[in-house]
C-alpha positions in Angstrom: 122.2 189.9 65.1 123.1 190.2 68.7 125.4 187.4 70.0 124.9 186.3 73.6 127.5 184.3 75.3 127.2 182.6 78.5 130.3 181.1 80.2 130.2 178.6 83.0 132.3 175.9 84.6 131.8 172.8 86.9 133.8 170.4 88.5 133.4 166.7 90.1 132.8 166.0 93.5 133.6 162.8 95.2 131.2 161.4 97.6 132.4 158.6 99.8 131.1 156.6 102.8 131.9 153.3 104.7 130.9 150.4 102.5 129.4 152.6 99.7 130.7 152.9 96.3 132.7 156.3 95.6 130.5 158.2 93.3 131.9 160.8 90.9 129.3 163.8 90.3 129.2 165.8 87.2 128.1 169.2 86.3 124.6 168.9 86.9 124.6 164.8 88.1 125.3 162.7 85.8 119.8 148.5 63.0 119.9 139.4 55.6 120.3 141.2 52.7 122.5 140.5 49.4 125.9 142.6 50.0 126.6 142.5 46.1 123.1 143.0 44.3 121.2 144.5 47.2 117.7 144.0 48.3 114.7 144.8 46.5 113.1 148.1 47.1 111.1 148.9 50.0 107.2 149.2 49.5 106.4 150.4 46.1 109.2 153.1 45.9 113.0 153.3 45.2 114.9 153.8 48.2 118.2 155.7 47.9 121.2 154.6 49.6 122.3 150.9 50.0 119.6 148.5 50.1 121.8 145.9 52.0 121.9 147.8 55.0 118.5 149.6 55.4 119.4 150.6 59.1 122.0 152.7 57.2 119.9 154.0 54.3 120.2 157.6 52.7 117.4 159.8 53.7 114.7 160.7 51.1 113.4 164.2 50.0 110.9 165.1 52.6 108.2 167.3 52.1 107.8 170.4 54.4 105.9 170.0 57.4 102.3 170.3 57.4 101.1 173.9 58.1 104.7 175.0 57.8 106.4 177.2 54.9 109.8 175.9 55.8 111.5 173.6 53.2 112.4 170.2 53.9 115.3 169.2 55.4 118.4 168.4 53.3 119.5 164.5 53.0 121.3 163.4 56.3 125.0 162.4 55.5 124.7 160.4 58.8 122.4 158.1 57.0 124.2 157.1 53.7 124.8 153.7 52.9 128.0 151.6 53.5 129.6 149.1 51.3 130.8 145.5 50.9 132.0 144.0 54.1 134.1 141.0 55.1 135.0 139.1 58.4 137.6 139.5 61.1 137.8 138.7 64.5 137.7 141.1 67.4 140.7 140.4 69.8 140.9 143.4 72.0 137.9 142.8 74.4 138.7 143.4 78.1 137.6 140.3 79.8 137.2 142.1 83.1 134.4 144.4 81.2 132.8 142.5 78.9 130.1 139.9 79.9 131.4 136.2 79.6 129.5 134.0 77.0 131.7 130.7 76.3 131.7 129.9 72.3 130.9 133.2 71.0 133.5 134.9 69.1 131.7 137.2 66.7 133.8 139.4 64.9 134.2 142.6 62.6 134.2 143.1 59.2 136.6 144.8 56.8 135.1 146.9 53.7 134.8 150.6 52.9 132.5 152.8 51.1 133.7 156.4 51.6 130.4 157.6 50.8 129.1 156.6 54.4 131.5 159.5 55.6 130.9 162.3 53.2 133.7 165.2 53.7 135.3 163.4 56.6 139.0 163.0 57.1 140.2 159.5 57.6 143.4 160.6 58.6 142.0 162.6 61.6 141.7 160.0 64.5 141.7 162.2 67.2 144.9 161.3 68.4 147.7 162.6 66.0 147.2 166.0 67.4 147.6 167.2 71.2 144.3 167.5 73.1 142.9 171.0 72.4 143.5 173.4 75.4 140.2 175.0 77.0 140.2 178.6 75.3 140.2 181.3 77.6 136.6 182.7 78.6 135.4 186.1 78.2 135.0 186.4 81.9 136.5 184.1 84.7 134.2 181.1 84.6 132.1 180.9 87.6 132.3 177.7 89.8 128.7 176.2 90.1 127.5 174.0 92.9 127.4 170.4 92.3 123.8 169.2 92.3 123.5 166.3 94.7 121.4 163.3 94.1 117.7 163.7 94.8 114.3 162.6 93.6 113.3 162.0 90.0 112.1 165.7 89.4 115.6 167.2 90.2 117.2 168.4 86.9 120.3 165.9 86.8 121.5 163.4 84.3 120.9 160.4 86.4 118.5 160.9 89.6 119.8 157.4 91.0 123.4 158.6 92.0 122.5 157.7 95.6 120.9 154.2 94.7 123.1 151.0 95.5 123.4 148.9 92.5 124.1 145.0 93.3 126.1 142.3 91.5 125.2 142.6 87.8 124.7 139.0 86.1 127.0 138.2 83.1 123.9 136.6 81.5 120.5 135.2 82.7 119.2 131.6 81.6 117.9 131.5 78.1 114.5 133.2 78.0 112.9 134.1 74.6 110.5 136.4 76.4 111.2 139.9 77.4 112.7 140.1 81.1 110.4 141.5 83.8 111.5 145.1 84.2 109.8 145.3 87.6 111.8 142.5 89.4 115.2 143.9 91.0 118.8 142.7 91.0 118.1 141.0 94.3 115.0 139.2 93.2 112.5 141.5 94.9 109.5 143.5 93.2 109.4 147.1 92.3 106.8 148.2 95.0 106.5 152.0 94.5 107.8 155.1 92.3 110.5 155.5 94.8 111.6 151.8 94.1 111.5 152.4 90.2 114.0 155.3 90.7 116.6 152.8 91.8 115.4 150.1 89.7 116.3 152.7 86.7 119.4 153.1 88.4 120.1 149.1 87.9 118.8 149.1 84.5 121.0 152.2 83.5 124.0 150.1 85.2 123.3 147.1 82.8 122.6 149.3 79.9 126.3 150.3 80.3 127.6 147.4 81.2 126.0 145.1 78.5 124.9 147.4 75.6 126.5 150.8 75.2 129.7 150.5 77.1 130.5 153.1 80.3 129.2 156.7 80.0 132.1 158.4 82.2 131.2 161.6 84.3 134.3 164.0 83.6 136.2 166.0 86.1 135.2 169.4 84.5 133.2 170.8 82.0 133.3 174.5 80.9 131.5 176.2 77.8 129.3 178.8 76.6 126.0 179.3 74.9 125.3 181.6 71.9 122.5 182.3 69.6 124.5 180.5 66.8 126.6 177.9 68.7 127.2 175.8 71.9 131.0 175.3 73.1 132.0 172.5 75.3 135.4 172.1 77.1 135.9 168.9 78.8 138.9 167.9 81.1 139.2 164.6 82.6 142.1 162.5 83.5 144.5 164.9 82.4 143.4 165.4 79.1 141.4 168.3 77.4 139.0 168.2 74.4 136.8 170.8 72.9 133.8 170.5 70.6 131.0 173.0 69.2 127.5 172.2 68.1 125.6 174.6 65.8 122.4 176.3 67.1 119.6 177.6 64.7 116.8 179.8 66.2 113.5 179.3 65.0 111.8 182.2 63.4 108.8 182.3 65.8 108.5 182.5 69.4 110.7 184.1 71.9 113.6 183.5 73.9 114.5 181.2 75.9 113.4 178.4 73.1 113.0 174.9 73.6 115.7 172.9 71.6 116.0 169.7 69.8 119.1 167.8 69.4 119.0 166.8 65.6 120.8 163.9 65.4 120.2 163.5 61.9 116.7 162.9 60.0 115.0 165.1 62.2 111.6 166.7 61.4 113.4 170.2 61.3 110.5 171.9 59.8 107.8 170.9 62.4 110.2 171.7 65.3 110.9 175.3 64.0 107.4 176.0 63.0 106.7 175.2 66.8 109.2 177.6 68.0 111.8 175.2 68.8 115.5 175.7 68.2 117.6 173.0 66.4 121.2 172.0 67.8 123.0 170.2 65.4 124.9 166.9 66.3 124.8 164.7 63.3 125.5 160.8 64.2 128.2 160.3 61.2 131.9 160.1 60.4 132.1 164.0 61.1 130.7 163.9 64.5 133.3 165.6 66.7 132.8 163.5 69.8 132.6 160.2 68.0 133.5 159.6 64.4 132.2 156.6 62.1 134.7 155.0 59.9 134.9 155.0 56.1 135.7 151.5 56.5 132.4 149.9 57.4 132.6 146.6 59.1 136.6 146.9 59.6 138.4 146.4 62.8 139.2 149.9 62.8 135.6 150.5 64.0 136.5 148.8 67.4 140.1 149.2 67.8 140.7 152.7 66.6 137.7 154.7 67.4 138.0 158.4 67.0 136.8 161.5 68.4 136.9 163.9 71.2 135.3 161.0 73.5 137.9 158.8 72.5 140.9 161.5 72.9 139.6 161.5 76.6 139.1 157.8 77.2 141.3 156.1 74.8 140.7 154.7 71.2 140.2 151.0 72.6 137.6 152.1 75.0 134.7 149.7 75.5 132.1 152.3 74.8 130.4 152.4 71.5 129.4 155.1 69.3 125.9 155.2 70.7 127.1 155.7 74.3 129.8 158.4 73.1 127.3 160.3 71.3 125.0 160.3 74.4 127.9 161.6 76.4 128.5 164.4 73.8 124.8 165.5 74.1 125.1 165.3 77.8 127.9 167.5 78.1 126.0 170.0 75.7 123.3 169.7 78.3 125.8 170.5 81.2 126.7 174.0 79.3 123.0 174.8 78.7 121.9 174.0 82.0 124.6 176.4 83.7 124.0 179.2 81.4 121.8 182.1 82.3 118.8 180.6 80.3 118.6 183.6 77.9 118.9 181.5 74.8 117.9 177.9 75.4 115.3 176.9 78.0 116.8 173.6 79.6 113.6 172.3 80.7 112.3 171.8 77.3 115.1 169.8 75.4 114.2 167.0 72.7 116.0 164.7 70.5 115.1 163.1 67.0 117.0 161.0 64.6 116.4 158.5 61.9 118.2 155.3 61.0 121.5 155.1 62.7 120.5 158.7 64.2 117.4 157.1 65.5 119.6 154.3 67.5 121.4 157.3 68.8 118.3 159.3 69.9 117.2 156.4 71.4 120.2 156.0 73.7 120.6 159.5 74.4 117.1 159.8 75.6 117.3 156.9 77.8 120.7 158.0 79.2 120.0 161.4 80.4 116.8 162.4 82.4 117.3 165.9 81.2 115.7 165.2 78.0 112.0 166.0 78.1 111.2 164.3 74.7 112.8 161.4 72.8 112.1 160.6 69.3 113.6 157.7 67.7 112.7 157.2 64.0 113.1 153.9 62.3 116.0 153.1 64.3 116.4 149.2 63.5 118.8 147.1 65.1 120.8 148.6 68.0 117.6 150.8 68.2 114.1 150.1 69.6 113.6 146.5 68.4 114.0 143.9 71.2 117.5 142.0 70.7 115.4 138.7 71.3 113.3 139.5 68.3 116.2 140.6 66.1 117.7 137.2 66.6 114.7 135.5 65.3 115.5 137.1 61.7 111.8 137.1 60.8 111.3 137.8 57.3 109.3 141.4 56.8 107.1 142.7 54.4 109.7 143.1 51.6 111.1 139.6 52.0 114.0 140.6 54.0 114.8 139.4 57.5 116.0 141.8 60.3 119.6 143.0 60.2 121.3 140.7 62.7 123.0 141.6 65.7 126.1 139.8 64.5 129.6 141.3 63.8 129.7 139.9 60.2 129.4 141.9 57.0 125.7 142.3 57.5 125.3 142.5 61.3 124.8 145.8 63.3 127.8 144.9 65.5 130.0 144.6 62.9 128.6 147.4 60.4 129.8 150.2 62.7 130.7 150.4 66.4 127.2 151.4 67.3 126.9 148.8 70.3 129.6 149.1 72.9 132.3 146.2 72.8 130.5 144.8 75.8 127.5 143.7 73.8 129.7 141.3 71.7 128.7 138.0 73.7 125.0 138.7 73.2 125.4 138.8 69.0 124.7 135.0 69.2 123.0 134.8 72.3 120.3 137.3 72.4 117.8 135.3 74.7 120.7 135.7 77.6 120.9 139.4 77.5 120.2 140.6 81.2 118.5 143.7 79.6 116.4 144.2 76.6 115.2 147.3 74.6 111.8 147.5 76.5 113.7 148.1 79.6 115.7 151.1 77.8 112.2 152.5 76.6 111.2 152.1 80.6 114.5 154.2 81.4 112.8 157.1 79.4 109.7 157.1 81.8 108.2 159.3 83.2 109.3 161.5 80.2 107.9 161.8 76.5 108.8 159.1 74.4 107.5 159.2 70.8 108.6 156.0 68.6 108.3 156.4 65.0 108.5 153.0 62.9 107.9 151.7 59.2 106.2 148.2 58.8 107.3 147.7 55.2 111.2 147.4 56.0 112.0 144.0 57.4 115.5 144.8 58.0 114.2 147.4 60.5 112.4 144.4 62.6 109.2 146.4 62.8 107.5 143.7 64.7 110.4 143.6 67.1 110.2 147.2 67.7 106.5 146.6 68.3 107.2 144.0 70.8 109.5 146.3 72.8 107.0 149.0 72.8 104.4 146.7 74.3 106.8 145.7 77.0 108.1 149.3 77.6 104.7 150.9 77.8 104.1 148.7 81.1 106.7 150.9 82.6 104.8 154.1 81.9 101.4 152.5 83.0 102.9 151.4 86.1 104.1 155.2 86.9 100.7 156.5 85.9 102.1 158.3 82.9 100.8 156.2 79.9 99.9 159.3 77.9 103.7 160.1 77.6 104.4 157.2 75.5 103.5 156.7 71.8 104.3 154.2 69.3 103.2 154.7 65.7 104.1 152.1 62.7 101.2 152.6 60.0 102.6 154.2 57.0 101.3 154.2 53.5 104.6 153.3 51.9 108.1 151.8 52.6 110.4 154.8 52.1 113.0 155.0 54.6 113.4 158.1 56.7 110.7 159.7 54.8 109.3 162.8 57.0 105.6 161.8 56.2 102.1 163.1 56.9 101.0 160.3 59.2 103.5 161.2 61.9 103.3 165.2 61.5 100.2 165.6 64.0 101.6 163.0 66.6 104.8 164.9 66.7 103.3 168.2 67.0 101.2 167.1 69.9 104.4 165.6 71.5 106.2 168.9 71.0 103.4 170.9 72.7 102.9 168.3 75.4 106.4 167.8 76.6 108.4 171.0 75.3 105.7 173.7 75.8 103.6 171.8 78.9 100.5 172.2 77.0 98.1 170.4 79.1 95.5 170.1 76.3 98.0 168.3 74.0 97.4 164.6 73.5 99.5 161.2 73.5 99.6 157.7 74.4 98.6 155.8 71.2 100.3 152.3 70.2 99.3 152.2 66.5 100.5 149.6 64.1 99.7 148.2 60.6 96.7 145.8 60.6 98.2 143.7 57.8 101.6 143.2 59.3 104.5 144.0 61.8 102.2 143.6 64.6 103.4 141.7 67.6 101.4 139.6 69.8 101.8 140.8 73.4 101.5 137.1 74.9 104.5 136.2 73.0 106.8 138.5 74.8 105.3 139.4 78.1 104.6 136.9 80.6 104.6 139.2 83.9 102.2 141.5 85.5 102.3 145.3 85.8 102.4 146.6 89.3 100.6 150.0 90.2 103.1 152.0 91.6 102.4 154.7 94.1 
């Protein structure tokens, strides 16, 4: 097979003006259980993995996509179970970076289960070797122009670079309902689509400040795109790292191909049958950019983070794995965007993942506007479910409550460093979070978003995911693109991460609509189980949705 290789380079530009914050521009811009005995099986079927942590379950054997001859994808190592966990404090948070919440001192949890990181090397922390040097390019890399801030349709990671962001609040008054996404930091109302672009910038700033941690823009990114691999080299603050991602081309269609970032639990058969390439970037202990620890719940997760991102920005970085994985995908997109476009179509990129990988897919799609279609699948706490709903610990259909936000043995903040360290004050004060997940949903608009959920699994907070969807869809409505948002939680069983028939056609339609721009493709459904896991909109939304022109 012919191997095509395209090399590029880009650098950071500094844009400064009086009384305006200096902006660094990058390449093209910018988850209640018994920890011993485990919980009962979900639905009527046994579930692989550890029932005590369903947001971290092993994947099931999936049937092939309907209409496809491809075999089911193998079990995703990024969704393996974690073991027993304990308790320990976190004492390295930066008070100048983390929001303040007096009296809250949630911590982390020691414990281990090597099965959560199959094949990983616990000794490789990304710091015992010198940073990788950029390998020589086949041809001298050509400098590409820095894309300046512009309107929302410009192909950039963050279209709001020119938007001023005011003082961010450390918290807000206790509010059990979802905050109004249309009220700006200065208290004024979003009045137009142009206003929304800068409101999205405020939401992004809050998402980084309170949820994920900072997502830096590196000084230089170089790399190459081949038909079997993407190579990325990043230099920042005098350090250099290199990582790769495997590319698997479909057997149908013609290049340049649309592509999906396979974070784990992706319906590969469906994507490939539609002519979409697979770019593997699994969210687990072997991810090259941010590596989960074998010691689930240990302080190592917070104080000794590993992977290329932390080689650049430090093992004590406030950025959690979700933010770091999002950063890694953005650097891959930088390389794709600057290539000659003969292998991957930069305008047709998707991301999909289930469980912890669903959390990652949600963050990736929200934080990079170059993703055309985002598909978080049964993401659980730290994913789609509203933080305010998770904190209520409502018992689900399987008699299990939500996985908590806490930093203890069972909480999402403690299990792995998915959340940024900056989220710690809100683990016991969810009703004071300045941003909730419905607004992170809104950050995806007007692009495509298909949320797949499971009403059987209480630990995944399906009612809370529906609440977030009811709030987030209002942004799509305000922008006149309601058909670009779909939420599905109406399954026949409780198997976690099962690629099931109920989702096949909606996913196919989303692929056609957002990757192939098929005007006849459908979307815009919000479907939940009629028996359970349905939120009451009035319990969550007490604000009006403007019609933005």
